C-alpha positions in Angstrom: 1.4 -14.0 -6.5 -0.6 -16.2 -4.5 -2.7 -15.3 -1.1 0.1 -15.6 1.2 2.6 -13.4 -1.0 -0.1 -11.0 -1.2 -0.3 -10.5 2.4 3.5 -10.5 3.1 3.5 -7.6 0.5 0.4 -5.7 2.1 2.3 -6.3 5.8 5.6 -5.0 4.5 3.3 -1.6 2.6 1.9 -1.2 6.2 4.7 -1.1 8.0 6.5 1.3 5.1 3.2 3.5 5.7 3.3 4.0 9.5 6.9 4.4 9.4 5.9 7.5 6.9 3.5 8.7 9.7 6.3 8.8 12.3 9.6 10.1 10.5 8.8 12.8 7.3 12.6 11.4 6.5 11.4 8.0 5.8 11.9 7.1 2.7 11.2 3.3 1.4 12.1 3.5 -2.3 9.3 2.5 -3.6 8.3 4.1 -6.8 5.0 4.8 -7.8 4.2 2.4 -10.5 1.3 1.3 -12.6 0.0 -1.2 -10.7 0.0 1.0 -7.8 -2.0 3.8 -9.7 -4.5 1.1 -10.0 -4.7 0.0 -6.8 -4.8 3.8 -5.6 -7.6 4.4 -8.0 -9.7 1.6 -7.2 -9.5 2.4 -3.3 -9.9 6.4 -4.1 -13.4 5.3 -6.0 -15.0 3.3 -3.3 -14.6 0.3 -5.0 -13.0 -0.8 -2.5 -13.7 -0.3 1.3 -10.3 1.0 2.8 -12.1 0.3 6.6 -12.5 -3.6 5.3 -9.6 -3.6 2.7 
């Protein structure tokens, strides 16, 4: 993916997170996968600063 595509995917995921926070019944249909697990692990390990991501 190029930078524009990454930013669009990130924007979509941020909106899904907002909707999840607003409604416990919201379902985005995103099954967790190995790629997502790596991203979550990187943020949780401190390798990626959540405030600047």
